[in-house]
C-alpha positions as CSV (number, residue, x, y, z in Angstrom):
1,R,-396.7,64.5,-44.8
2,L,-398.2,62.6,-47.9
3,F,-401.3,65.0,-47.5
4,N,-398.7,68.5,-48.3
5,L,-396.9,66.4,-50.8
6,A,-400.2,65.8,-53.0
7,V,-400.8,69.8,-52.5
8,Q,-397.5,70.6,-53.8
9,V,-397.8,68.3,-56.6
10,F,-401.4,68.2,-57.5
11,L,-402.7,71.3,-56.4
12,L,-399.1,72.9,-58.1
13,F,-398.7,74.8,-54.4
14,P,-394.6,73.9,-54.8
15,H,-393.8,76.8,-52.3
16,V,-396.3,75.1,-49.7
17,S,-394.1,74.1,-46.6
18,D,-396.2,72.6,-44.3
19,S,-400.8,72.9,-45.5
20,S,-401.5,71.1,-42.2
21,N,-399.8,73.6,-39.7
22,N,-402.0,76.2,-38.7
23,F,-399.1,78.6,-38.1
24,K,-400.2,81.2,-41.0
25,A,-400.4,84.7,-41.7
26,F,-403.4,86.6,-43.5
27,R,-406.1,89.1,-43.7
28,T,-408.6,88.6,-41.3
29,S,-411.2,90.4,-43.8
30,M,-410.2,87.9,-46.3
31,A,-410.5,84.6,-44.3
32,K,-414.1,85.8,-42.8
33,K,-415.0,85.6,-46.4
34,V,-413.9,81.9,-46.8
35,P,-416.4,79.5,-46.5
36,L,-415.5,76.2,-44.9
37,E,-416.7,72.8,-44.6
38,S,-414.3,71.2,-42.8
39,A,-415.4,71.1,-38.4
40,N,-412.3,69.3,-37.4
41,F,-408.5,69.4,-37.3
42,E,-408.4,69.7,-40.7
43,V,-410.1,73.2,-40.9
44,G,-407.0,75.0,-41.0
45,A,-405.9,73.0,-44.0
46,E,-408.9,74.1,-45.3
47,L,-408.9,77.6,-44.9
48,F,-405.6,77.9,-46.3
49,L,-406.1,75.9,-49.6
50,R,-409.2,78.1,-49.9
51,M,-407.4,80.9,-49.8
52,L,-404.4,79.9,-51.9
53,I,-406.8,78.7,-54.9
54,S,-408.9,82.0,-54.3
55,G,-405.2,83.8,-55.3
56,A,-405.1,85.5,-51.5
57,K,-401.4,86.5,-50.4
58,V,-401.0,83.8,-47.2
59,A,-397.6,83.6,-45.6
60,E,-396.7,80.8,-43.6
61,L,-394.8,80.7,-40.1
62,P,-391.5,78.6,-39.8
63,V,-391.8,76.3,-37.2
64,S,-389.9,73.4,-35.6
65,W,-391.8,70.1,-34.4
66,A,-390.0,68.3,-31.5
67,D,-390.9,65.1,-30.5
68,R,-393.7,64.7,-27.6
69,A,-391.6,63.9,-24.0
70,G,-394.7,62.7,-22.2
71,G,-398.3,62.3,-22.3
72,T,-400.2,60.7,-25.1
73,A,-401.7,62.3,-28.4
74,K,-405.5,62.3,-28.9
75,F,-404.5,62.3,-32.3
76,R,-405.5,59.0,-34.6
77,L,-403.9,58.2,-37.9
78,S,-406.6,56.3,-39.4
79,G,-409.3,58.9,-39.1
80,A,-406.7,61.8,-40.4
81,V,-405.8,60.1,-43.7
82,L,-410.1,59.9,-44.4
83,K,-410.7,63.2,-43.5
84,Y,-407.2,64.8,-45.5
85,F,-408.5,62.7,-48.0
86,G,-412.3,64.1,-48.6
87,L,-410.4,67.6,-48.2
88,F,-407.7,66.9,-50.7
89,V,-410.7,65.9,-53.3
90,R,-412.8,68.6,-52.8
91,M,-409.7,71.1,-52.8
92,F,-408.9,69.5,-56.3
93,R,-412.1,70.0,-57.4
94,L,-412.3,73.3,-56.5
95,K,-408.8,74.1,-58.1
96,Y,-409.5,72.4,-61.4
97,F,-413.7,72.0,-62.1
98,K,-414.8,75.1,-60.1
99,V,-417.0,72.6,-58.1
100,K,-417.9,74.6,-54.9
101,T,-418.4,72.5,-52.0
102,A,-419.5,75.2,-49.0
């Protein structure tokens, strides 16, 4: 949620409801042109943000999340925070300083 708030406020995309959710719609031809640096779970957010920064049309598909009923998640918050922070810094530099990272 903090990552999404940073995207809305600092990257000036207030219409984004969930930047880390991978339920997005966009043209495949546009997505294939996007250079990606991430290799883990944050790659979906990177693709989404790079497309927004480039001015491409992207639609978010609404989704409702429910708490897990059983089992254990493999997701580790400590690693995620660092990866999302790094992604945010790269996207900030790309948007405002045109620094290409990939």
